[in-house]
Structure formats: structure tokens, C-alpha cells
C-alpha positions in Angstrom: -13.1 18.4 -35.0 -11.7 15.3 -33.2 -14.0 13.0 -31.3 -13.4 12.2 -27.5 -13.6 8.7 -25.9 -16.9 8.3 -24.2 -17.2 7.9 -20.7 -19.6 5.4 -19.4 -20.9 4.8 -16.1 -20.2 1.2 -16.8 -16.7 1.2 -15.8 -15.1 0.1 -12.6 -11.5 0.6 -12.0 -11.0 -1.7 -8.8 -8.1 -3.6 -7.0 -8.1 -6.9 -4.9 -6.8 -6.1 -1.5 -5.7 -9.0 1.4 -3.3 -10.5 3.7 -1.0 -12.7 1.9 -2.9 -16.4 1.1 -6.4 -14.7 1.8 -7.5 -15.9 -2.0 -6.9 -12.6 -4.0 -5.6 -14.3 -6.8 -7.9 -17.1 -6.8 -10.8 -14.6 -6.6 -9.0 -12.8 -9.6 -8.8 -16.0 -11.7 -12.8 -16.8 -11.2 -13.7 -13.5 -11.9 -11.7 -13.8 -15.3 -13.4 -17.0 -15.9 -16.9 -16.5 -14.8 -17.0 -13.2 -17.0 -15.5 -14.9 -20.3 -12.3 -13.4 -20.4 -10.3 -16.7 -19.8 -11.6 -20.2 -20.7 -9.9 -21.9 -18.4 -10.0 -21.6 -14.3 -6.1 -20.7 -13.3 -4.9 -22.2 -9.8 -2.0 -20.5 -7.8 -0.8 -24.3 -6.7 -0.6 -25.2 -10.5 1.2 -22.1 -11.5 -1.3 -21.7 -14.1 -2.9 -18.0 -13.2 -3.2 -15.1 -15.3 -2.1 -12.3 -13.2 0.9 -14.5 -11.6 2.9 -14.6 -14.3 6.1 -14.1 -13.7 8.3 -16.9 -12.9 9.5 -16.2 -9.2 5.4 -15.7 -8.5 4.9 -19.0 -10.0 7.9 -20.5 -8.0 6.5 -19.1 -5.0 3.0 -19.5 -4.6 2.2 -15.8 -4.1 1.8 -12.1 -5.3 4.6 -10.1 -6.0 3.9 -7.5 -8.7 0.7 -5.7 -9.2 -1.1 -6.7 -12.6 -3.7 -5.4 -14.4 -6.6 -7.2 -16.3 -9.9 -6.3 -17.8 -13.0 -8.2 -18.0 -16.9 -7.7 -18.7 -19.6 -8.6 -16.6 -23.3 -7.5 -16.7 -22.5 -4.8 -19.6 -19.5 -3.5 -17.5 -16.1 -3.3 -17.9 -14.1 -3.9 -14.9 -10.3 -2.8 -15.2 -8.9 -4.8 -12.4 -5.6 -4.6 -10.5 -4.4 -7.9 -8.7 -2.1 -6.4 -5.7 0.6 -8.3 -3.7 -0.6 -9.4 -0.1 3.1 -9.7 1.5 4.1 -6.9 3.4 7.5 -6.7 1.9 5.5 -5.4 -1.5 3.7 -2.7 0.0 5.0 -0.4 -2.6 2.9 -2.2 -5.4 -0.5 -1.6 -3.4 0.4 2.0 -2.8 0.9 2.6 -6.5 -2.2 0.5 -7.5 -4.1 2.1 -4.8 -3.2 5.6 -6.1 -5.5 5.1 -8.8 -8.0 2.9 -8.1 -11.5 3.7 -7.8 -12.9 1.2 -5.4 -11.7 -2.2 -4.1 -13.1 -5.5 -2.9 -11.2 -6.4 0.4 -10.8 -10.3 1.0 -10.6 -11.8 4.2 -10.0 -15.2 5.4 -13.3 -17.1 7.3 -11.0 -18.5 9.7 -8.4 -15.7 10.9 -10.6 -12.6 10.0 -8.9 -9.8 9.8 -5.1 -10.2 9.6 -2.0 -8.0 10.0 -1.5 -7.0 6.2 -4.8 -6.9 5.4 -5.1 -4.4 8.1 -2.4 -2.4 6.7 -3.7 -2.3 3.4 -7.2 -1.1 4.8 -5.4 1.8 6.1 -3.8 2.4 2.8 -7.1 2.6 1.1 -8.2 5.0 3.9 -5.5 7.0 3.0 -6.4 7.4 -0.4 -10.4 7.3 0.2 -11.1 4.4 -1.8 -14.6 2.9 -1.4 -14.6 -0.6 -0.5 -16.8 -3.7 -0.4 -15.7 -7.0 1.7 -15.4 -10.7 1.1 -14.9 -13.0 3.4 -13.5 -15.8 1.7 -13.0 -20.0 2.6 -16.0 -20.4 4.2 -15.7 -23.9 3.4 -12.5 -24.3 5.7 -12.6 -25.8 9.1 -13.0 -23.2 12.0 -14.6 -20.5 9.5 -17.2 -18.5 10.6 -18.9 -15.5 9.1 -19.6 -13.6 12.5 -16.5 -14.0 13.9 -14.7 -12.5 10.8 -17.0 -9.8 10.7 -16.7 -8.6 14.1 -12.8 -8.6 13.8 -13.8 -5.9 10.9 -15.7 -3.7 13.3 -13.0 -3.8 16.1 -9.6 -4.4 14.2 -10.8 -1.8 11.0 -13.2 0.3 12.9 -15.7 0.3 10.6 -19.2 -0.6 10.2 -19.8 -3.9 8.5 -23.1 -4.3 6.8 -23.6 -8.3 5.9 -26.0 -8.7 3.0 -25.6 -12.5 2.9 -26.1 -15.6 5.1 -24.0 -18.8 4.4 -25.6 -21.9 3.7 -24.1 -24.4 5.7 -20.8 -24.5 7.8 -17.3 -25.5 6.7 -17.4 -28.7 4.6 -21.1 -28.4 4.1 -21.0 -24.8 2.9 -23.0 -24.7 -0.6 -24.1 -21.1 -1.0 -25.9 -18.1 0.5 -29.0 -16.4 1.7 -29.1 -12.9 -0.6 -30.4 -10.8 2.2 -31.5 -8.0 0.3 -34.0 -10.1 -2.4 -34.7 -13.1 0.4 -33.4 -15.6 -2.3 -31.2 -18.7 -1.7 -28.2 -19.3 -4.3 -26.5 -22.6 -4.4 -23.2 -24.1 -6.1 -24.0 -28.0 -5.9 -21.0 -30.1 -6.1 -20.2 -31.5 -9.4 -22.3 -28.8 -11.3 -20.3 -28.0 -14.8 -17.6 -25.1 -14.4 -19.2 -21.6 -14.6 -22.9 -22.9 -14.6 -23.6 -20.6 -12.3 -26.0 -21.0 -9.2 -29.2 -22.6 -8.3 -31.7 -20.1 -7.1 -34.3 -20.9 -4.9 -36.5 -19.6 -1.8 -34.8 -19.0 1.6 -34.8 -22.9 3.2 -37.3 -23.3 5.9 -34.7 -23.9 8.6 -33.0 -20.5 7.9 -36.3 -18.1 7.1 -36.7 -17.0 10.8 -32.9 -16.4 10.9 -32.7 -14.7 7.4 -35.8 -12.4 8.5 -33.7 -11.6 11.6 -31.1 -10.5 9.7 -32.8 -8.5 7.2 -34.3 -6.8 9.8 -31.3 -5.7 11.6 -29.6 -4.6 8.2 -32.8 -2.4 7.6 -32.0 -0.9 11.0 -28.4 -0.1 10.5 -28.8 1.5 7.1 -31.7 3.5 8.4 -29.5 4.7 11.4 -26.9 5.7 9.0 -28.3 7.0 5.7 -31.0 9.8 6.1 -33.3 8.7 2.8 -33.6 5.3 3.8 -34.1 6.6 7.5 -37.2 8.4 6.2 -38.8 5.4 4.6 -38.0 3.2 7.5 -40.1 5.6 10.1 -42.5 5.6 7.6 -43.3 1.9 6.9 -41.0 0.0 9.3 -38.8 -1.5 6.7 -36.4 -0.9 3.4 -37.5 -1.9 0.0 -34.7 -3.4 -2.0 -34.7 -0.5 -3.9 -33.7 1.9 -1.0 -31.7 -0.3 0.5 -29.2 -0.7 -2.5 -29.3 2.5 -3.0 -28.3 3.5 0.7 -25.5 0.7 0.3 -24.1 2.4 -2.6 -24.6 5.8 -1.1 -22.9 4.4 2.3 -20.0 2.7 0.1 -19.0 5.7 -1.8 -19.3 7.6 1.5 -16.9 5.1 3.3 -19.8 5.3 5.8 -19.7 1.5 6.1 -18.8 -1.8 4.4 -21.0 -3.8 2.3 -19.9 -7.5 3.6 -20.2 -10.7 1.3 -19.1 -14.1 1.7 -18.2 -17.3 -0.2 -15.4 -19.6 -1.2 -13.7 -18.4 -4.5 -11.7 -21.9 -4.6 -15.1 -23.9 -4.7 -16.4 -21.1 -7.0 -19.1 -20.3 -4.3 -20.3 -16.5 -4.1 -18.3 -15.2 -6.7 -21.1 -14.3 -8.9 -23.1 -12.4 -6.3 -19.6 -10.6 -5.6 -19.1 -9.4 -9.3 -22.4 -8.2 -9.0 -22.1 -6.2 -6.0 -18.9 -4.6 -7.7 -21.1 -3.1 -10.4 -23.8 -2.1 -7.6 -21.7 -0.5 -5.2 -18.5 0.4 -6.1 -18.2 4.0 -8.4 -17.6 4.5 -11.7 -14.7 7.0 -12.5 -17.6 9.9 -12.8 -18.9 9.1 -9.9 -16.0 10.4 -7.8 -14.8 14.1 -7.3 -11.8 15.4 -9.6 -8.6 14.7 -8.8 -7.9 18.5 -8.6 -10.2 21.5 -8.1 -9.3 22.6 -11.5 -10.2 19.5 -13.6 -13.6 18.4 -14.4 -14.2 14.7 -13.1 -13.5 12.0 -16.0 -14.6 14.7 -18.7 -13.1 13.2 -22.0 -13.3 16.9 -23.7 -11.3 18.3 -20.7 -7.3 18.8 -21.3 -5.3 15.7 -21.1 -4.4 14.6 -17.6 -3.0 11.3 -16.3 -0.9 9.5 -13.8 2.1 7.2 -14.6 1.4 4.4 -11.8 4.2 1.8 -12.7 6.9 1.3 -15.4 7.9 -1.8 -17.0 10.8 -2.7 -19.0 10.4 -5.7 -21.4 12.6 -7.4 -24.0 10.4 -5.1 -26.5 10.6 -2.0 -24.9 9.2 0.2 -21.9 5.7 0.4 -21.2 4.5 3.0 -18.7 1.2 2.2 -16.9 -1.3 5.4 -16.9 -4.7 6.1 -15.2 -6.4 8.8 -17.4 -8.0 11.4 -15.3 -9.1 13.6 -17.8 -9.1 14.4 -21.7 -8.4 11.9 -24.4 -5.2 10.6 -25.5 -4.6 9.3 -29.0 -1.8 7.4 -30.8 1.2 10.0 -31.8 -0.1 12.4 -29.4 2.8 14.6 -27.8 2.2 15.1 -23.9 3.9 16.7 -21.0 5.9 15.3 -18.3 5.8 17.5 -15.7 8.0 15.8 -13.1 10.9 16.0 -15.7 9.9 18.9 -17.7 10.2 17.1 -21.1 7.6 16.4 -23.6 7.2 12.7 -24.8 5.5 11.5 -27.8 3.0 8.3 -27.3 3.6 5.8 -29.7 1.2 3.2 -29.1 -1.8 2.5 -26.5 -2.4 -0.7 -25.1 -5.2 -2.4 -23.3 -3.4 -5.0 -21.0 -4.5 -8.3 -20.1 -1.6 -9.1 -17.2 1.6 -10.4 -19.6 -0.6 -9.9 -22.9 -1.3 -6.9 -24.4 -3.8 -5.2 -27.7 -3.3 -2.0 -29.2 -6.1 0.6 -29.6 -6.4 3.8 -31.1 -7.4 6.4 -27.7 -7.6 6.1 -24.3 -10.4 8.4 -22.5 -10.9 9.7 -19.2 -11.5 6.9 -16.5 -9.5 4.4 -18.7 -6.1 2.5 -17.3 -3.8 1.6 -20.3 0.0 1.4 -20.9 1.8 3.5 -23.4 4.9 2.8 -25.5 7.0 5.9 -26.4 7.6 7.9 -23.2 11.7 7.5 -22.4 12.4 9.2 -19.0 8.6 8.9 -17.4 9.0 7.8 -14.1 6.3 6.2 -11.6 4.3 8.9 -10.0 5.2 11.3 -13.0 2.1 13.4 -14.0 1.7 13.3 -18.2 -0.7 16.1 -19.3 -1.5 18.2 -22.4 1.4 20.5 -22.8 -0.9 23.7 -23.2 -2.6 22.8 -19.6 0.2 22.0 -17.2 -0.7 20.2 -13.9 1.2 18.0 -11.3 -1.0 15.4 -9.5 0.2 14.4 -6.3 2.3 11.1 -6.6 2.5 7.7 -4.8 4.0 7.9 -1.5 7.4 6.0 -1.4 8.1 4.1 1.7 11.5 4.3 3.1 13.7 1.5 2.8 14.6 -1.0 6.1 17.1 -3.5 4.6 19.9 -3.4 2.7 22.4 -5.9 1.1 25.7 -5.3 -0.5 25.8 -6.7 -4.1 28.4 -7.1 -6.7 29.2 -9.1 -9.9 31.1 -12.3 -9.5 33.0 -11.4 -12.8 34.7 -7.9 -12.7 33.5 -8.0 -16.5 30.0 -7.7 -15.6 30.5 -4.5 -13.2 28.4 -2.3 -15.7 26.0 -4.6 -16.7 25.1 -5.4 -12.6 25.0 -1.2 -12.6 22.6 -1.0 -15.5 20.3 -3.9 -14.6 20.2 -2.1 -11.2 19.3 1.2 -12.4 16.6 -0.8 -14.4 14.7 -2.7 -11.9 14.8 0.9 -9.6 13.0 2.4 -12.2 10.3 -0.5 -12.4 10.3 -0.2 -8.5 10.7 2.8 -6.6 11.0 1.2 -3.3 14.3 -0.1 -4.2 17.1 2.3 -3.8 20.8 1.8 -5.1 23.8 3.4 -3.3 27.5 3.3 -2.6 28.8 2.6 0.6 31.2 5.6 1.2 33.5 3.4 3.2 33.8 0.2 1.2 32.8 1.4 -2.0 30.5 -1.7 -2.7 27.0 -1.1 -4.2 24.2 -1.5 -1.7 21.0 -2.3 -2.6 18.2 -1.3 -0.1 14.6 -2.2 0.0 11.4 -3.4 2.3 12.7 -6.4 3.7 14.4 -9.3 3.4 12.2 -11.2 0.9 11.9 -7.7 -1.3 15.6 -8.2 -1.8 15.6 -11.8 -2.4 13.0 -11.5 -5.4 15.2 -8.5 -6.4 18.5 -10.3 -6.7 17.0 -13.3 -8.2 15.5 -11.3 -11.0 19.3 -10.2 -11.8 20.0 -13.4 -12.2 17.0 -14.6 -14.2 16.2 -11.7 -16.7 19.6 -10.1 -16.8 21.3 -13.1 -16.7 24.1 -11.8 -14.0 25.6 -14.1 -11.4 25.9 -11.6 -8.4 27.4 -12.0 -4.7 25.4 -10.9 -2.0 26.4 -9.5 1.6 24.4 -10.1 4.8 21.4 -8.2 5.2 21.7 -5.1 7.1 18.9 -2.9 8.4 18.2 0.9 8.1 19.3 2.5 11.4 17.8 6.1 12.6 18.7 8.6 15.1 16.7 10.6 17.3 17.2 13.5 20.1 16.8 12.1 23.4 17.7 15.3 25.0 18.0 18.6 22.8 19.7 21.8 23.8 18.3 25.6 23.9 19.8 28.8 22.8 22.8 27.3 20.5 24.1 30.5 18.2 25.4 29.9 15.2 27.0 32.9 13.1 27.6 32.0 9.4 29.8 35.0 8.1 32.0 34.1 4.6 34.0 37.1 3.0 36.1 36.5 0.1 36.7 39.4 -2.0 33.1 39.8 -3.4 29.6 39.8 -2.3 29.9 38.1 1.7 27.4 35.9 3.6 26.3 36.5 6.7 23.7 34.7 8.6 23.0 34.7 12.4 20.3 32.4 14.2 19.5 30.9 17.5 17.7 28.0 17.6 16.7 25.4 20.4 16.4 21.6 19.7 14.2 18.9 21.4 13.1 15.7 20.9 9.5 15.5 18.8 8.0 13.7 21.5 9.7 12.3 24.9 11.3 9.0 24.0 9.8 6.5 26.5 13.2 4.3 26.1 13.8 0.6 26.1 12.1 -2.1 28.3 13.5 -1.6 31.8 13.4 -5.2 32.2 15.7 -6.0 29.6 13.1 -8.0 27.5 13.8 -5.7 24.3 12.4 -2.5 22.6 9.2 -1.1 23.0 7.7 -0.9 19.7 5.4 1.9 21.0 8.5 4.0 21.9 7.6 6.2 18.9 4.0 6.3 17.9 3.0 6.3 14.1 2.7 10.1 13.9 6.2 10.6 15.7 8.5 7.9 13.3 7.2 9.3 10.3 8.3 13.1 10.7 11.8 13.6 10.7 11.5 17.3 11.8 8.7 19.6 12.7 10.1 23.4 12.2 8.5 26.5 13.8 10.0 30.1 14.2 9.5 32.1 17.5 11.3 35.0 16.4 9.4 38.8 16.8 10.0 41.8 15.5 11.3 40.7 12.2 14.7 40.1 13.0 14.9 37.4 10.5 12.5 37.6 7.9 10.2 35.1 6.5 12.0 34.5 3.2 15.1 33.6 5.2 13.0 31.6 8.3 12.2 29.3 5.4 15.9 29.0 4.3 16.7 28.1 7.8 14.2 25.2 8.0 15.6 24.1 4.3 19.2 23.8 6.1 17.9 22.0 9.0 16.3 19.3 6.6 19.8 19.2 4.8 21.2 18.4 8.4 19.0 15.3 9.1 21.1 13.3 6.4 23.6 12.3 9.1 23.6 12.3 12.2 26.4 12.2 14.6 26.2 8.9 16.0 27.0 6.9 13.0 25.6 8.7 10.4 22.3 7.6 10.2 19.2 9.7 9.1 18.2 11.7 11.9 14.2 11.7 12.9 11.6 12.8 15.4 13.3 16.5 15.9 11.5 19.7 17.0 13.7 22.5 16.2 12.7 26.3 17.0 14.1 29.5 15.7 14.3 31.9 18.6 16.1 34.8 17.4 18.6 36.1 15.0 19.8 38.8 12.9 20.9 40.0 9.6 23.4 42.1 7.4 22.2 44.9 5.2 24.1 43.8 2.3 25.6 40.0 3.1 22.6 38.2 3.9 20.7 35.9 1.4 18.9 32.7 1.4 21.9 31.0 0.7 24.0 32.1 4.1 20.7 31.5 6.0 20.4 27.9 4.8 23.9 27.2 5.4 23.3 28.8 9.2 20.7 26.3 9.2 22.3 23.3 8.2 25.3 23.9 10.4 23.6 25.2 13.4 21.5 22.1 13.5 24.6 19.9 13.4 26.5 21.6 16.1 23.0 21.2 18.0 23.0 17.5 17.4 26.3 17.0 18.5 25.8 18.6 21.8 22.5 16.7 22.5 21.8 13.4 24.2 21.3 11.1 20.8 19.5 7.7 20.8 20.0 5.3 18.3 16.8 3.8 17.0 15.8 0.4 14.9 13.4 -0.9 12.8 11.0 -3.1 14.6 8.2 -5.4 13.0 5.0 -6.6 14.5 5.3 -10.4 14.3 2.4 -12.9 14.0 3.1 -16.5 14.4 0.7 -19.3 14.0 1.8 -22.4 15.3 0.3 -26.0 16.8 -0.5 -25.3 20.7 2.3 -28.0 21.6 5.3 -25.8 19.9 4.3 -22.4 21.9 7.0 -22.8 24.5 9.8 -23.1 22.0 8.5 -20.6 19.7 8.2 -18.1 22.8 11.7 -18.9 23.8 13.0 -18.1 20.4 11.2 -15.0 20.1 12.6 -14.0 23.7 16.1 -15.0 22.4 15.6 -12.4 19.2 14.7 -9.6 21.8 11.1 -9.8 21.3 8.3 -8.8 23.2 5.0 -10.9 23.1 1.9 -8.6 22.8 -0.8 -10.9 22.5 -1.7 -14.8 22.2 -4.9 -16.3 21.1 -6.1 -20.2 20.7 -8.7 -21.6 18.4 -9.1 -25.5 17.6 -5.5 -26.5 18.7 -3.6 -24.1 17.0 -1.9 -20.6 18.8 -1.4 -17.2 17.2 1.2 -15.1 18.7 1.5 -11.4 18.4 5.4 -10.3 19.2 7.0 -6.7 18.4 10.7 -8.0 17.5 13.9 -5.9 16.0 13.8 -6.3 12.2 17.5 -7.3 12.2 16.4 -10.4 14.6 14.3 -11.9 11.7 16.8 -12.7 9.1 16.5 -16.4 8.9 13.6 -16.7 11.2 11.4 -18.6 8.4 13.7 -21.5 8.1 14.4 -21.3 12.3 10.4 -21.3 12.7 10.1 -24.3 10.5 12.6 -26.5 11.9 11.6 -25.7 15.4 7.6 -26.8 14.4 8.3 -29.6 12.2 7.5 -27.1 9.1 4.0 -26.6 11.1 4.6 -23.0 11.9 4.0 -20.0 9.5 4.3 -16.0 10.2 3.6 -12.9 9.0 5.2 -9.3 9.4 4.3 -5.8 9.1 6.4 -2.5 9.9 5.6 -1.1 13.5 8.2 1.9 13.3 11.3 2.4 15.3 12.4 2.2 18.8 15.7 2.5 20.6 18.1 -0.2 20.0 18.6 -2.9 22.4 
């Protein structure tokens, strides 16, 4: 009888999430060093980090590709994924979040919640990933824990529960007071690397403040947790044991967020954060089963895993898996339910960023890479052939920017096609197509930087000299004013069995568009709300009396979805449409699903041509940070780019401007901003949906 890999309560699968430059990679490096996984602290500015191992990551100083590493802390194995913070690589974050059990959300102690940190927080909400928060960079000028915590409450809608009090401010920040154990931990300057904190009593000057905050923490937790409330009512306070148990319960349920603080760069506050990871974040067995018909993290159950990343290296193809149930052994045959093929697992690898070690098996709760599957794509389910199952794949964001690419030498055309196919296989956010008018190869992605990185990878990894066209944005079309009672009859007779379908449809906008800014200042980003711009079609049937059977109604809906691929204005995809099937009729012999699908497609095409259509363009929320003396120049430039300023704050001689700007107007903005602010201005963006093109 075969043995199974044990499932331990001492495993944590977690990710590090944050806005770009909040300190995710530095924190990961400190985790690896303090746990003994590395013997030297890597630094982003030196290009010596473990997880940012790709040459482009080291050149640019940002995380581009998610990287998996493992380490040990206090008897726990931590499987850690460092994720990108730049919005252009949100697809990497989405795929990582799909397989994580928990996360550490990192926030800048000066800026608090920033645009991309809010976006990844919402992604984690959607996947139900429990989180704890770490307010980083408290040694910076202007850093303030309370202000950052307030931004968590207002921007993210969570209940933040700070469990630490900083010792000192800004340059004088030396450690933290643990409000749970009421002890102080300091990391003195000049101490040996990895020496750990000096523990002692709470300083006299902070005892009253620490007691007040501990009392507030007890009260907040008691309000949120029934068992804690019972003890609080009986004794007027919470014991350490009850408080820790309640904080863990609130973290797992999403009822509140435990907040810690420190400075990863100066090695302050990292050990308590590691302790919090093991104390509050879930083990695989703590979470509900990935599907109701699968046992949670049971190594004896049928094998079930999700492929969340594919890497093509010079030595072969690696598929990264999160194992949810069962045990996988070297040489096993598994079923890829996405392709219907069986694949043999030749090797199982433990991954440490760009290094791997071979292992004989992987059990429920493990994150590993396998070599052997030849066609498995990101999002596919691998399972035991005798127990097929399909898990929900990570969502794939729609590309918003495209460029034409071609090989400079005609002899490299086939190599270019092969290289693009391989990159699209590794990154599902990339789409490769052909322009029907020019015949050029078109590469589409999530942003200008996303495409820059992809083209550079073609050059570096595949040795291709490519010519790149100007970036173009992905427009959409929507219905401004629809039509009612459009009738379409699909009748076809060619000697054999005929086709007959008769449908009557109403077409209207999914929501009433509010149009462009009447003052001519540019598009309104809120023209289409989040729910509206994400839905292409809402279809319903109002047919009575069974005049169109349910089977044919579904075929009409499928035909309508087919028709959304090309709109009447310029062949762009159609979005935000509501279609109602109001009537129709069938033929006793000639009606079929095929006929009604064709009728739905042609009917909606006719209806769209008869409707008043609106062209939509993607817009982005831009957050610009500049010196106060450059605000006027930056505002003028944003207005010239059809931007609309939505917010402005000032702190410490620095202004933070928020605006919605058409994505097409942001190409080249980085260099323009640097030139207009003498290199002192920075900006970040995040998608804000679609708005009527101005």
C-alpha cells in the first residue's frame, strides 16, 4: 500500500502584496535571511535579491514576475510568493492569489493605502484570501502608523487592529511595543545582522499610551468576536491566549485585519511579523475544500491540483502547481481536464526562485513545479484520471494596449512567431493576433510597460531583433440608444434538412451612459461603473407560451454573444448591452439550435447597426506625486491630455494629484513628467474602466 505525504498544521502558503515600491521584495529578502534560507541579505538597489532574479527585474528595480520561495520559521514551513506591485503585471498577482491561503499586505508608512495596494486588496477580497497588514518604512520622514491605519479603514473598508506601538518616530524609530504581550522589542543600530531584537519592559514614557491602546484593542476585538466578548464582559479585559485566538479567528473570517509595523530595510519589526504569519494566517487544512466534493487538504483523497504558472526555460518546461488534495509522485500519470489529455509527471521540484531541488512526492497543501506535462496551460486542472474534476481558473484581464511587432530580418519571421507563442504560453495576459487590414502581427497586453518587458524578453531570451510600432489602445463600442421589436427570420433551404428560426429582440444599454463631460474637460471615468464595464451582455427571455423552447433560447443567447465580437462603428468589441428576446416562432422540422444561434447572431448585428452606438476608450486613474512648485505645470499637462483632476492633497511640501486620463494619452508620460519636474515627479496608474471617447 502506498503511503501519503502528511498534511501539517505547520505549513503556510502566503503571498506578499503591495503597491510598487512599498518594500515587498525587501521584506521577502529579510524573511529569507532571518529564517536561514539565505546567508546574505539581498538588496533591490544592488540587484542582489533572490526573488527578483530576472535581468529585467534587476535592471528596472521592480518585481515583474511572481517568484516562489520556501523557508522555515518556528517549526513552520512558509511557501512564499513575492508578487509584482505594478498595475501592468496584475495578471501575475491574480494567478498567485488564486492558489494562496493567506497574504501579508505591505503599506508605505508615509503614503498609506496607494492605488495599486487598493487594487490587489480587492483582488484578495474576491478570492477570499485572509490577510494581515504590515506598515513598512516607519523610519522615513513623514511616516505615521496611525495615519496609515486610518487609510486602511477609509480606503479599504476593513477593521484594522494595530497590535503594536512604534518606539520612536522617523529616523528615531528603533522598535515596537507588542500590545498583546506588553513587551518592548528594539533593534539597536550597529547590531550584528540577524541578531534579533532586544526584549524588555515597555518604556516608562509609553506605558500609559500602551495601556490605553491595549484597552482599545480588547474592546474592538470583544465587539467583533463572541467568545472574546464573553470573557471581556466577565473580567473587563482579554487574556493573551483569548486575544490571540480571537485575532486568528477574525483574520480567517475576514472580520478584521491585524496590523503590524516596522522597517524591512533597517531590519526592524520583521521577526514579529514572521511570528504573526504563523499565528494568524491559515494552514491548508484550516480552509474549506476547494470544491464541495473534495476533502480539504486530504493526502489520501484523489489527486487534485491547479496549474497557476508555466515557465519555459532552456532546460525544459516547468508547470507550477498548487496541490489541493491527494498525493503526487514522480512518474504518476495525471489528467489535464482543460485539454482532456493525460500527462506523465517526470520530475517534481521544490522551487527557490530560480533554483530547484528534486523531491519524490508532493502532498495536499504543497506548492511545487513539475516537469513532464507538455501542453498544460496556466489555469488548467490536473487530477487523478479516475476522479476528473475542474477547478475555477484565475480570471484573465482583457488587454488594453497593442503594438505591431515584426522581425527586422525576414528570415526571423518564424522564430518571432515561435517566441511570441512561448511568451503567451507563459503569460496568459498577453494576446497575439494578426491585423486583418495590414497583416501585421499584433501583441496586446495590460499596459505600455507590460509590452516593453515582453519585447525586451524577445530580444534578450530569444535573440530576436524586432521592430515595434506605436502603441494603440483597445477601444470598445456600446449602445447609446437601442431599438425595440427588431424581427429576424433565418430561413435556409438547400435541398436537405432546412433551417428555420424566427426571433424578435429588444436592445438597450445595460446602463444609461452619462456621456462626456459637457464642459469639454475630457471623459468621465464614472461613465460606466465597475459592474457595467465588466459585463458585455445581459440576456433575458420574455417569451410566453413556449413559442421559443428553452433549448433554443440558450442558442439565441449564444448567437448574441457571437455578435459582440465586432461592432458597427469600427469592428471593436461591443460591451454593456442588454438584449431581451420578446417573441419568436419555430418550424416543426427545420428548427434547430444551429438555426437559432445563427438567428441570434444576425439579429443582434442588425439591431446594433440600427442603434445609436457610442465609442468607448480605456481610462486610467493616475496618481501623480510632485513638489508643490511643480503642481501648476503638471495640472496643465494633465488637462492637455484630456485628464480630469479628481483629488489633490499636500503633505510636507509634496503634492499628490489624482486624475482620470484616457489611456491613449499616457504613452510617453513618464519621460514628460520627469522633464517637467526636473526628475522629481513620479506617477502610478490603475485601470478605471471605459468612458465615451472624447
